[in-house]
TORFI-914603 format. One record per residue (C-alpha): x, y, z. Coordinates in Angstrom, 3 decimals. Each point is the difference from the previous one (the first is absolute). Example, Ala and Ser with C-alpha at 12.3 -4.5 7.8 and 13.67 -1.06 7.14 Angstrom:
<pt c1="12.300" c2="-4.500" c3="7.800"/>
<pt c1="1.370" c2="3.440" c3="-0.660"/>
END
This chain:
<pt c1="0.000" c2="0.000" c3="0.000"/>
<pt c1="1.550" c2="3.250" c3="-1.153"/>
<pt c1="3.470" c2="-1.419" c3="-0.351"/>
<pt c1="1.184" c2="-0.556" c3="3.537"/>
<pt c1="-2.544" c2="1.384" c3="2.435"/>
<pt c1="-0.333" c2="-1.992" c3="3.200"/>
<pt c1="-2.800" c2="-0.161" c3="2.539"/>
<pt c1="0.968" c2="1.222" c3="3.429"/>
<pt c1="-1.059" c2="-2.056" c3="3.003"/>
<pt c1="-2.828" c2="1.622" c3="2.018"/>
<pt c1="2.002" c2="-0.006" c3="3.211"/>
<pt c1="2.552" c2="2.273" c3="-1.608"/>
<pt c1="-2.573" c2="2.702" c3="-0.773"/>
<pt c1="-2.277" c2="2.318" c3="1.882"/>
<pt c1="1.659" c2="-0.182" c3="3.415"/>
<pt c1="-0.054" c2="-3.772" c3="0.001"/>
<pt c1="-3.703" c2="-0.437" c3="-0.653"/>
<pt c1="-0.927" c2="-3.308" c3="-1.575"/>
<pt c1="-2.680" c2="1.158" c3="-2.399"/>
<pt c1="-1.403" c2="3.468" c3="0.643"/>
<pt c1="-0.574" c2="3.209" c3="-1.881"/>
<pt c1="2.155" c2="3.102" c3="-0.460"/>
<pt c1="-0.581" c2="3.752" c3="0.112"/>
<pt c1="1.480" c2="2.482" c3="-2.473"/>
<pt c1="2.450" c2="1.131" c3="2.682"/>
<pt c1="1.325" c2="-3.524" c3="0.381"/>
<pt c1="0.340" c2="-0.464" c3="-3.743"/>
<pt c1="1.751" c2="3.355" c3="-0.407"/>
<pt c1="2.686" c2="-1.036" c3="2.465"/>
<pt c1="1.177" c2="-2.525" c3="-2.609"/>
<pt c1="1.142" c2="2.379" c3="-2.727"/>
<pt c1="3.783" c2="-0.394" c3="-0.209"/>
<pt c1="1.999" c2="-1.839" c3="-2.649"/>
<pt c1="0.621" c2="-2.869" c3="2.390"/>
<pt c1="-3.618" c2="-0.204" c3="1.200"/>
<pt c1="-2.775" c2="0.798" c3="-2.495"/>
<pt c1="-3.716" c2="-0.677" c3="0.332"/>
<pt c1="-2.660" c2="0.857" c3="-2.537"/>
<pt c1="-3.809" c2="0.302" c3="0.255"/>
<pt c1="-2.053" c2="-1.214" c3="-2.963"/>
<pt c1="-3.787" c2="-0.267" c3="0.153"/>
<pt c1="-0.002" c2="0.115" c3="3.809"/>
<pt c1="2.617" c2="-2.734" c3="0.238"/>
<pt c1="3.533" c2="0.419" c3="1.304"/>
<pt c1="2.971" c2="-1.504" c3="-1.856"/>
<pt c1="3.610" c2="-0.431" c3="1.048"/>
<pt c1="1.962" c2="0.818" c3="-3.178"/>
<pt c1="3.465" c2="0.405" c3="1.549"/>
<pt c1="1.702" c2="-2.809" c3="-1.914"/>
<pt c1="-2.150" c2="0.165" c3="-3.116"/>
<pt c1="0.677" c2="3.706" c3="-0.576"/>
<pt c1="3.712" c2="-0.659" c3="-0.481"/>
<pt c1="-0.785" c2="-2.220" c3="-2.988"/>
<pt c1="-2.708" c2="2.076" c3="-1.606"/>
<pt c1="0.775" c2="0.332" c3="-3.738"/>
<pt c1="-0.887" c2="3.687" c3="0.013"/>
<pt c1="2.497" c2="0.839" c3="2.734"/>
<pt c1="-0.191" c2="0.336" c3="3.761"/>
<pt c1="-1.581" c2="3.477" c3="-0.099"/>
<pt c1="-3.014" c2="-0.800" c3="-2.130"/>
<pt c1="-1.435" c2="-2.540" c3="2.458"/>
<pt c1="-0.879" c2="2.887" c3="2.292"/>
<pt c1="-2.184" c2="1.376" c3="-2.775"/>
<pt c1="-1.503" c2="-3.136" c3="-1.559"/>
<pt c1="-2.451" c2="-2.479" c3="1.482"/>
<pt c1="1.140" c2="-3.585" c3="-0.489"/>
<pt c1="-1.419" c2="-2.665" c3="2.350"/>
<pt c1="2.909" c2="-2.133" c3="1.126"/>
<pt c1="0.455" c2="-0.864" c3="3.660"/>
<pt c1="-3.278" c2="0.141" c3="1.900"/>
<pt c1="0.259" c2="0.648" c3="3.740"/>
<pt c1="-3.431" c2="0.839" c3="1.502"/>
<pt c1="-3.029" c2="2.192" c3="-0.705"/>
<pt c1="0.190" c2="3.546" c3="1.296"/>
<pt c1="-2.943" c2="1.420" c3="1.936"/>
<pt c1="-2.707" c2="0.837" c3="-2.533"/>
<pt c1="-1.104" c2="3.115" c3="1.887"/>
<pt c1="3.497" c2="1.434" c3="-0.478"/>
<pt c1="-0.159" c2="-0.387" c3="-3.781"/>
<pt c1="-3.459" c2="1.059" c3="-1.129"/>
<pt c1="-0.123" c2="2.363" c3="-2.968"/>
<pt c1="-2.554" c2="2.825" c3="-0.458"/>
<pt c1="-3.130" c2="-1.215" c3="-1.832"/>
<pt c1="0.811" c2="1.798" c3="-3.272"/>
<pt c1="3.575" c2="-1.288" c3="-0.044"/>
<pt c1="-1.171" c2="-3.532" c3="0.738"/>
<pt c1="-2.443" c2="0.256" c3="-2.916"/>
<pt c1="2.728" c2="1.184" c3="-2.382"/>
<pt c1="2.284" c2="-2.840" c3="1.055"/>
<pt c1="-2.750" c2="-2.598" c3="-0.346"/>
<pt c1="-1.109" c2="1.317" c3="-3.392"/>
<pt c1="3.564" c2="-0.147" c3="-1.303"/>
<pt c1="0.430" c2="-3.571" c3="1.234"/>
<pt c1="-3.260" c2="-0.868" c3="-1.749"/>
<pt c1="1.219" c2="1.616" c3="-3.222"/>
<pt c1="3.293" c2="-1.869" c3="0.140"/>
<pt c1="-1.772" c2="-3.325" c3="0.513"/>
<pt c1="-2.320" c2="0.817" c3="-2.904"/>
<pt c1="2.741" c2="0.852" c3="-2.516"/>
<pt c1="1.967" c2="-3.043" c3="1.103"/>
<pt c1="-3.028" c2="-2.217" c3="-0.638"/>
<pt c1="-0.282" c2="1.611" c3="-3.449"/>
<pt c1="3.501" c2="-1.202" c3="-0.814"/>
<pt c1="1.571" c2="3.452" c3="-0.226"/>
<pt c1="3.087" c2="-1.171" c3="1.891"/>
<pt c1="0.752" c2="-2.591" c3="-2.701"/>
<pt c1="2.587" c2="1.049" c3="-2.556"/>
<pt c1="-0.074" c2="-0.637" c3="-3.745"/>
<pt c1="3.392" c2="-1.517" c3="-0.893"/>
<pt c1="-0.360" c2="1.134" c3="-3.605"/>
<pt c1="-0.121" c2="3.657" c3="1.078"/>
<pt c1="3.323" c2="-0.168" c3="1.814"/>
<pt c1="1.635" c2="-2.177" c3="-2.669"/>
<pt c1="-0.947" c2="2.574" c3="-2.609"/>
<pt c1="1.310" c2="2.779" c3="2.229"/>
<pt c1="3.351" c2="-1.735" c3="0.493"/>
<pt c1="0.177" c2="-0.722" c3="-3.734"/>
<pt c1="-0.482" c2="3.618" c3="-0.996"/>
<pt c1="2.698" c2="1.080" c3="2.499"/>
<pt c1="2.503" c2="-2.405" c3="-1.550"/>
<pt c1="-1.088" c2="1.030" c3="-3.493"/>
<pt c1="0.553" c2="3.705" c3="0.728"/>
<pt c1="3.504" c2="-0.662" c3="1.310"/>
<pt c1="0.889" c2="-2.291" c3="-2.895"/>
<pt c1="-1.280" c2="2.570" c3="-2.483"/>
<pt c1="2.063" c2="2.738" c3="1.650"/>
<pt c1="3.228" c2="-1.976" c3="-0.481"/>
<pt c1="-0.934" c2="-1.278" c3="-3.446"/>
<pt c1="-0.457" c2="3.543" c3="-1.321"/>
<pt c1="3.524" c2="1.080" c3="0.818"/>
<pt c1="1.615" c2="-3.367" c3="-0.801"/>
<pt c1="-1.487" c2="0.081" c3="-3.526"/>
<pt c1="-0.162" c2="3.692" c3="-0.898"/>
<pt c1="2.796" c2="1.499" c3="2.066"/>
<pt c1="0.575" c2="2.249" c3="2.998"/>
<pt c1="-0.964" c2="3.403" c3="-1.348"/>
<pt c1="-1.401" c2="2.525" c3="2.442"/>
<pt c1="-3.524" c2="-0.459" c3="-1.345"/>
<pt c1="0.051" c2="-3.785" c3="0.254"/>
<pt c1="1.700" c2="0.107" c3="3.413"/>
<pt c1="-2.716" c2="2.344" c3="1.265"/>
<pt c1="-2.711" c2="-2.286" c3="-1.359"/>
<pt c1="1.675" c2="-3.008" c3="1.582"/>
<pt c1="0.252" c2="1.813" c3="3.333"/>
<pt c1="-3.730" c2="0.758" c3="-0.023"/>
<pt c1="-0.797" c2="-3.641" c3="-0.746"/>
<pt c1="2.308" c2="-1.190" c3="2.792"/>
<pt c1="-1.519" c2="2.497" c3="2.455"/>
<pt c1="-3.502" c2="-1.151" c3="-0.928"/>
<pt c1="1.047" c2="-3.615" c3="0.487"/>
<pt c1="1.487" c2="0.839" c3="3.397"/>
<pt c1="-3.125" c2="1.877" c3="1.087"/>
<pt c1="-2.254" c2="-2.883" c3="-1.008"/>
<pt c1="2.316" c2="-2.499" c3="1.711"/>
<pt c1="-0.400" c2="2.140" c3="3.110"/>
<pt c1="-3.765" c2="-0.461" c3="-0.107"/>
<pt c1="0.376" c2="-3.752" c3="-0.582"/>
<pt c1="2.369" c2="-0.478" c3="2.943"/>
<pt c1="-2.562" c2="1.935" c3="2.028"/>
<pt c1="-2.571" c2="-2.679" c3="-0.864"/>
<pt c1="2.285" c2="-2.835" c3="1.091"/>
<pt c1="1.043" c2="1.912" c3="3.117"/>
<pt c1="-3.635" c2="0.269" c3="1.070"/>
<pt c1="-0.476" c2="-3.760" c3="-0.507"/>
<pt c1="-2.842" c2="0.717" c3="-2.423"/>
<pt c1="0.974" c2="-2.271" c3="-2.899"/>
<pt c1="0.370" c2="-3.570" c3="1.314"/>
<pt c1="-1.871" c2="-1.824" c3="2.734"/>
<pt c1="3.280" c2="-1.251" c3="1.475"/>
<pt c1="1.962" c2="2.738" c3="1.724"/>
<pt c1="3.299" c2="-1.700" c3="-0.828"/>
<pt c1="-0.653" c2="0.306" c3="-3.752"/>
<pt c1="-0.706" c2="3.699" c3="0.381"/>
<pt c1="3.200" c2="0.465" c3="2.004"/>
<pt c1="2.129" c2="-1.785" c3="-2.612"/>
<pt c1="-1.439" c2="1.989" c3="-2.897"/>
<pt c1="0.270" c2="3.166" c3="2.056"/>
<pt c1="3.742" c2="-0.521" c3="0.449"/>
<pt c1="0.408" c2="-0.695" c3="-3.704"/>
<pt c1="-2.038" c2="3.015" c3="-1.118"/>
<pt c1="1.322" c2="2.632" c3="2.384"/>
<pt c1="3.503" c2="-1.504" c3="0.107"/>
<pt c1="0.899" c2="-1.270" c3="-3.454"/>
<pt c1="-2.296" c2="2.240" c3="-2.049"/>
<pt c1="0.488" c2="3.182" c3="2.058"/>
<pt c1="3.161" c2="-0.369" c3="2.090"/>
<pt c1="-1.708" c2="0.672" c3="3.337"/>
<pt c1="-0.716" c2="-2.017" c3="3.172"/>
<pt c1="-3.162" c2="-1.905" c3="0.902"/>
<pt c1="0.672" c2="0.157" c3="3.740"/>
<pt c1="0.694" c2="3.725" c3="-0.127"/>
<pt c1="-3.283" c2="0.531" c3="-1.856"/>
<pt c1="-1.964" c2="-2.172" c3="2.428"/>
<pt c1="1.336" c2="1.722" c3="3.104"/>
<pt c1="-0.761" c2="3.426" c3="-1.445"/>
<pt c1="-3.239" c2="-0.545" c3="-1.868"/>
<pt c1="-1.833" c2="-2.051" c3="2.620"/>
<pt c1="0.481" c2="2.832" c3="2.500"/>
<pt c1="-1.520" c2="2.382" c3="-2.526"/>
<pt c1="-3.099" c2="-2.163" c3="-0.372"/>
<pt c1="-0.401" c2="-0.517" c3="3.728"/>
<pt c1="-0.093" c2="3.723" c3="0.778"/>
<pt c1="-0.109" c2="2.069" c3="-3.204"/>
<pt c1="0.836" c2="3.689" c3="0.386"/>
<pt c1="0.659" c2="-0.361" c3="3.751"/>
<pt c1="3.161" c2="1.713" c3="1.196"/>
<pt c1="2.667" c2="-2.287" c3="1.529"/>
<pt c1="-1.912" c2="-3.079" c3="-1.228"/>
<pt c1="-0.125" c2="0.447" c3="-3.768"/>
<pt c1="3.522" c2="0.258" c3="-1.491"/>
<pt c1="-1.444" c2="1.560" c3="-3.142"/>
<pt c1="-0.747" c2="3.219" c3="1.896"/>
<pt c1="3.514" c2="0.134" c3="1.421"/>
<pt c1="1.299" c2="2.823" c3="-2.193"/>
<pt c1="3.370" c2="0.353" c3="1.780"/>
<pt c1="-0.718" c2="3.668" c3="0.752"/>
<pt c1="-0.026" c2="0.798" c3="-3.733"/>
<pt c1="-3.735" c2="0.688" c3="0.002"/>
<pt c1="-2.755" c2="0.772" c3="2.479"/>
<pt c1="-3.260" c2="-1.704" c3="-0.911"/>
<pt c1="-3.611" c2="-0.011" c3="1.105"/>
<pt c1="-1.467" c2="2.663" c3="2.261"/>
<pt c1="1.448" c2="-0.998" c3="3.371"/>
<pt c1="3.722" c2="-0.396" c3="-0.646"/>
<pt c1="0.494" c2="3.411" c3="-1.683"/>
<pt c1="-1.510" c2="1.800" c3="2.990"/>
<pt c1="2.044" c2="-2.072" c3="2.466"/>
<pt c1="3.210" c2="0.771" c3="-1.861"/>
<pt c1="-0.920" c2="3.665" c3="-0.320"/>
<pt c1="-0.773" c2="0.452" c3="3.688"/>
<pt c1="3.296" c2="-1.695" c3="0.921"/>
<pt c1="1.827" c2="2.214" c3="-2.531"/>
<pt c1="1.306" c2="-3.058" c3="-1.859"/>
<pt c1="1.382" c2="0.962" c3="-3.404"/>
<pt c1="2.083" c2="-2.745" c3="-1.578"/>
<pt c1="-1.205" c2="1.201" c3="-3.400"/>
<pt c1="-1.866" c2="3.068" c3="-1.310"/>
<pt c1="-3.290" c2="-1.880" c3="0.273"/>
<pt c1="-2.077" c2="2.823" c3="-1.493"/>
<pt c1="1.800" c2="-0.815" c3="-3.275"/>
<pt c1="-0.319" c2="-3.797" c3="0.289"/>
<pt c1="-2.591" c2="-0.167" c3="-2.782"/>
<pt c1="2.737" c2="1.343" c3="-2.280"/>
<pt c1="3.104" c2="-1.928" c3="1.105"/>
<pt c1="-2.095" c2="-3.183" c3="0.120"/>
<pt c1="0.551" c2="-0.283" c3="-3.747"/>
<pt c1="3.779" c2="-0.059" c3="0.527"/>
<pt c1="0.335" c2="-2.395" c3="2.960"/>
<pt c1="-3.205" c2="-2.077" c3="-0.016"/>
<pt c1="-0.880" c2="-1.671" c3="-3.312"/>
<pt c1="3.513" c2="-0.163" c3="-1.502"/>
<pt c1="1.937" c2="-1.214" c3="3.059"/>
<pt c1="-2.248" c2="-2.322" c3="2.039"/>
<pt c1="0.807" c2="-3.279" c3="-1.783"/>
<pt c1="3.527" c2="0.590" c3="-1.368"/>
<pt c1="1.389" c2="1.564" c3="3.211"/>
<pt c1="-2.074" c2="-0.476" c3="3.156"/>
<pt c1="-1.506" c2="-3.412" c3="-0.710"/>
<pt c1="3.198" c2="-1.362" c3="-1.522"/>
<pt c1="2.102" c2="0.927" c3="3.027"/>
<pt c1="-2.650" c2="-1.252" c3="2.409"/>
<pt c1="-0.376" c2="-3.334" c3="-1.818"/>
<pt c1="3.718" c2="-0.743" c3="-0.098"/>
<pt c1="0.441" c2="0.961" c3="3.646"/>
<pt c1="-2.975" c2="-2.139" c3="0.996"/>
<pt c1="1.171" c2="-3.133" c3="-1.816"/>
<pt c1="3.528" c2="0.203" c3="1.415"/>
<pt c1="-0.936" c2="0.951" c3="3.568"/>
<pt c1="-2.681" c2="-2.711" c3="0.222"/>
<pt c1="2.126" c2="-2.615" c3="-1.771"/>
<pt c1="-2.665" c2="-0.515" c3="-2.671"/>
<pt c1="2.378" c2="-1.902" c3="-2.260"/>
<pt c1="-2.740" c2="-1.526" c3="-2.163"/>
<pt c1="-1.420" c2="3.450" c3="-0.695"/>
<pt c1="3.484" c2="1.325" c3="-0.682"/>
<pt c1="0.718" c2="-2.802" c3="-2.470"/>
<pt c1="-3.285" c2="0.676" c3="-1.830"/>
<pt c1="0.775" c2="3.709" c3="-0.108"/>
<pt c1="3.534" c2="-0.524" c3="-1.325"/>
<pt c1="-1.328" c2="-2.368" c3="-2.670"/>
<pt c1="-2.121" c2="2.867" c3="-1.323"/>
<pt c1="2.982" c2="2.316" c3="-0.365"/>
<pt c1="2.155" c2="-2.765" c3="-1.478"/>
<pt c1="-2.623" c2="-0.671" c3="-2.661"/>
<pt c1="-0.277" c2="3.701" c3="-0.733"/>
<pt c1="3.766" c2="0.448" c3="-0.349"/>
<pt c1="0.249" c2="-3.003" c3="-2.317"/>
<pt c1="-2.548" c2="1.677" c3="-2.293"/>
<pt c1="1.260" c2="3.581" c3="0.206"/>
<pt c1="3.801" c2="-0.044" c3="0.367"/>
<pt c1="0.664" c2="-1.361" c3="-3.517"/>
<pt c1="-2.075" c2="2.898" c3="-1.330"/>
<pt c1="0.802" c2="2.933" c3="2.287"/>
<pt c1="3.020" c2="-0.995" c3="2.066"/>
<pt c1="0.006" c2="0.052" c3="3.798"/>
<pt c1="-0.413" c2="3.754" c3="0.474"/>
<pt c1="-2.687" c2="0.272" c3="-2.666"/>
<pt c1="-1.840" c2="-2.932" c3="1.558"/>
<pt c1="0.020" c2="1.675" c3="3.411"/>
<pt c1="-1.338" c2="3.226" c3="-1.496"/>
<pt c1="-2.724" c2="-1.866" c3="-1.868"/>
<pt c1="-1.279" c2="-1.925" c3="3.017"/>
<pt c1="0.063" c2="3.196" c3="2.081"/>
<pt c1="-2.172" c2="1.715" c3="-2.607"/>
<pt c1="-2.373" c2="-2.981" c3="-0.073"/>
<pt c1="-0.308" c2="0.096" c3="3.807"/>
<pt c1="-0.742" c2="3.735" c3="-0.093"/>
<pt c1="-2.763" c2="-0.510" c3="-2.567"/>
<pt c1="-1.463" c2="-2.862" c3="2.026"/>
<pt c1="0.239" c2="2.021" c3="3.200"/>
<pt c1="-2.019" c2="2.866" c3="-1.472"/>
<pt c1="-2.883" c2="-2.302" c3="-0.917"/>
<pt c1="0.180" c2="-1.902" c3="3.282"/>
<pt c1="-0.078" c2="3.112" c3="2.192"/>
<pt c1="-2.932" c2="1.653" c3="-1.738"/>
<pt c1="-2.069" c2="-3.206" c3="-0.102"/>
<pt c1="0.579" c2="-0.904" c3="3.656"/>
<pt c1="-0.275" c2="3.507" c3="1.428"/>
<pt c1="-3.178" c2="1.074" c3="-1.784"/>
<pt c1="-1.946" c2="-2.495" c3="2.131"/>
<pt c1="1.510" c2="0.852" c3="3.384"/>
<pt c1="1.795" c2="3.351" c3="0.276"/>
<pt c1="-3.121" c2="2.185" c3="-0.468"/>
<pt c1="-1.895" c2="-2.056" c3="2.596"/>
<pt c1="-0.093" c2="0.228" c3="3.792"/>
<pt c1="3.487" c2="-0.400" c3="1.532"/>
<pt c1="0.160" c2="0.114" c3="3.777"/>
<pt c1="1.016" c2="-1.735" c3="3.194"/>
<pt c1="-1.700" c2="-3.208" c3="1.156"/>
<pt c1="-3.769" c2="0.429" c3="0.451"/>
<pt c1="-0.876" c2="-3.661" c3="0.737"/>
<pt c1="-2.700" c2="-0.173" c3="-2.657"/>
<pt c1="-1.754" c2="-3.097" c3="-1.234"/>
<pt c1="1.471" c2="-1.662" c3="-3.102"/>
<pt c1="-2.557" c2="1.356" c3="-2.486"/>
<pt c1="0.162" c2="3.608" c3="1.193"/>
<pt c1="3.793" c2="0.014" c3="0.313"/>
<pt c1="0.539" c2="-1.247" c3="-3.546"/>
<pt c1="-2.583" c2="2.336" c3="-1.547"/>
<pt c1="1.446" c2="3.060" c3="1.714"/>
<pt c1="3.475" c2="-0.837" c3="-1.316"/>
<pt c1="-0.823" c2="-1.078" c3="-3.571"/>
<pt c1="-1.934" c2="1.078" c3="-3.055"/>
<pt c1="-0.708" c2="-1.465" c3="-3.429"/>
<pt c1="0.761" c2="1.135" c3="-3.520"/>
<pt c1="-2.607" c2="-0.584" c3="-2.703"/>
<pt c1="0.068" c2="-3.293" c3="-1.820"/>
<pt c1="1.124" c2="-0.237" c3="-3.610"/>
<pt c1="2.064" c2="-2.599" c3="-1.882"/>
<pt c1="3.004" c2="2.331" c3="0.039"/>
<pt c1="-0.366" c2="0.995" c3="3.668"/>
<pt c1="-0.355" c2="-3.645" c3="1.027"/>
<pt c1="3.112" c2="-1.010" c3="-1.943"/>
<pt c1="2.176" c2="3.022" c3="0.748"/>
<pt c1="-0.650" c2="-0.085" c3="3.761"/>
<pt c1="-0.075" c2="-3.776" c3="0.393"/>
<pt c1="-3.664" c2="0.329" c3="1.067"/>
<pt c1="1.098" c2="2.172" c3="2.932"/>
<pt c1="-2.494" c2="2.533" c3="-1.258"/>
<pt c1="-2.270" c2="-2.234" c3="2.131"/>
<pt c1="2.048" c2="0.903" c3="3.051"/>
<pt c1="-2.989" c2="-0.144" c3="2.365"/>
<pt c1="-0.895" c2="-3.564" c3="-0.923"/>
<pt c1="3.647" c2="-1.024" c3="0.062"/>
<pt c1="0.436" c2="1.310" c3="3.533"/>
<pt c1="-3.210" c2="-1.556" c3="1.266"/>
<pt c1="0.743" c2="-3.380" c3="-1.611"/>
<pt c1="3.796" c2="-0.123" c3="-0.498"/>
<pt c1="0.053" c2="-3.702" c3="-0.947"/>
<pt c1="-2.697" c2="0.357" c3="-2.671"/>
<pt c1="1.246" c2="-0.444" c3="-3.600"/>
<pt c1="0.037" c2="3.398" c3="-1.633"/>
<pt c1="-2.125" c2="-1.023" c3="-2.983"/>
<pt c1="-2.970" c2="-0.300" c3="2.395"/>
<pt c1="0.207" c2="3.477" c3="1.539"/>
<pt c1="-2.529" c2="1.450" c3="-2.435"/>
<pt c1="-2.490" c2="-2.704" c3="1.018"/>
<pt c1="0.161" c2="0.730" c3="3.719"/>
<pt c1="0.202" c2="3.806" c3="-0.364"/>
<pt c1="-3.787" c2="0.628" c3="-0.298"/>
<pt c1="-0.618" c2="-2.033" c3="3.158"/>
<pt c1="2.685" c2="1.898" c3="1.911"/>
<pt c1="-1.450" c2="3.295" c3="-1.142"/>
<pt c1="-3.482" c2="-1.018" c3="1.113"/>
<pt c1="1.343" c2="-0.910" c3="3.454"/>
<pt c1="1.777" c2="3.370" c3="0.264"/>
<pt c1="-3.165" c2="1.847" c3="-1.033"/>
<pt c1="-1.965" c2="-1.889" c3="2.640"/>
<pt c1="2.299" c2="1.198" c3="2.793"/>
<pt c1="0.804" c2="3.445" c3="-1.390"/>
<pt c1="3.688" c2="-0.786" c3="-0.617"/>
<pt c1="1.440" c2="2.022" c3="-2.928"/>
<pt c1="0.887" c2="-2.105" c3="-3.046"/>
<pt c1="2.103" c2="2.194" c3="-2.280"/>
<pt c1="0.493" c2="-0.632" c3="-3.724"/>
<pt c1="2.061" c2="2.333" c3="-2.212"/>
<pt c1="1.344" c2="0.174" c3="-3.496"/>
<pt c1="3.682" c2="-0.833" c3="-0.291"/>
<pt c1="0.847" c2="3.604" c3="-0.825"/>
<pt c1="-1.916" c2="1.176" c3="3.064"/>
<pt c1="1.991" c2="-2.495" c3="2.050"/>
<pt c1="3.303" c2="1.338" c3="-1.345"/>
<pt c1="-1.101" c2="3.594" c3="0.588"/>
<pt c1="-1.067" c2="-0.816" c3="3.563"/>
<pt c1="3.530" c2="-1.200" c3="0.808"/>
<pt c1="1.320" c2="3.437" c3="-0.937"/>
<pt c1="-2.896" c2="1.781" c3="1.731"/>
<pt c1="0.331" c2="-1.949" c3="3.247"/>
<pt c1="3.732" c2="0.737" c3="0.214"/>
<pt c1="-0.678" c2="3.707" c3="-0.504"/>
<pt c1="-2.768" c2="0.071" c3="2.600"/>
<pt c1="2.179" c2="-1.796" c3="2.558"/>
<pt c1="2.855" c2="2.383" c3="-0.711"/>
<pt c1="-2.280" c2="2.995" c3="0.524"/>
<pt c1="-1.199" c2="-1.444" c3="3.316"/>
<pt c1="3.607" c2="-0.407" c3="1.112"/>
<pt c1="0.925" c2="3.562" c3="-0.965"/>
<pt c1="-2.994" c2="1.464" c3="1.822"/>
<pt c1="0.787" c2="-1.957" c3="3.176"/>
<pt c1="3.730" c2="0.772" c3="-0.298"/>
<pt c1="-0.563" c2="3.745" c3="-0.253"/>
<pt c1="-3.006" c2="0.571" c3="2.235"/>
<pt c1="-0.211" c2="-2.721" c3="2.687"/>
END
């Protein structure tokens, strides 16, 4: 169960009681790395040993709910939710059971085979063009765009495997995930898991979602800019962040920040399998490019490809999250938390393909293991549930999403400047 969790004997818990109940205060006293308890559906679990082996990293277990090592029920009166919240939770559970019974968690193998095939075809075409017709600037530019498109689409495919949404057996997903993100993209599956699972557990929550850790380069949301302004924190001229974003955000995220972080992660964690997969990607690339461009030219080409890919990746991923609510932990229910942190972009064949179906960001966050080709089927049911409970369900055009990234950065910068000068 859960890869190593162990039941703790009753006599070792709860002041030696042999089968009682626990209060929140008693549970909260077990919150260190060496002693962790978790409450799920009014039941208390000892996850101390299991957390160390969690595939998403030791931090994410504090944010996810995974039933592993049952101890005893907690006192029901300590855990009752308000009537409206209880209704929202129950309605969402009902919806999940319904869509599962409809088969919407079953993947179509042909969809993902086709997707992998078109990724390999794009890369093969990119090399074939310059092998046959030469390395002129025009053909090199065309090849770079094809390689960047292939890399972007491989990023969406590894995302599918990483969420275990393709195969019924987790092990098959893990193997294909390592191949796709490692050999096809030169990155690390474990690094991605540890980072991305935290994002899904608490999207747009400071200190819990690594995607809103902007390393003091940007202030985001409505809370952080005011906090920084009041404290007179000025690592950057934040009132100009909507302008310098174009210089340090889209072009540098993948080729600089992610690349350094991935290499450091694989070496520090001794992820030798991930490292071997990553190196195989670069070896394959050099074998294709060095005979044509030499070593220096090959390095310049792959850097340009990464920059192109990074631009697309940043705009697609940020249009769904950056303009939304970004704040400290509010302890919301799952449905409300995900809807406040995500929005959708209108469906079209191009939007679906270009964004890897992450234009259905709401459905993806509510059902992260659902195959992406089924998002459009569950979306009307999710929207109806949100309308029932008065929870905003936002849908934009892609251009509105891109514009909102710029607009949200400007608004946050203005909030910072006002607090910095006047509070």
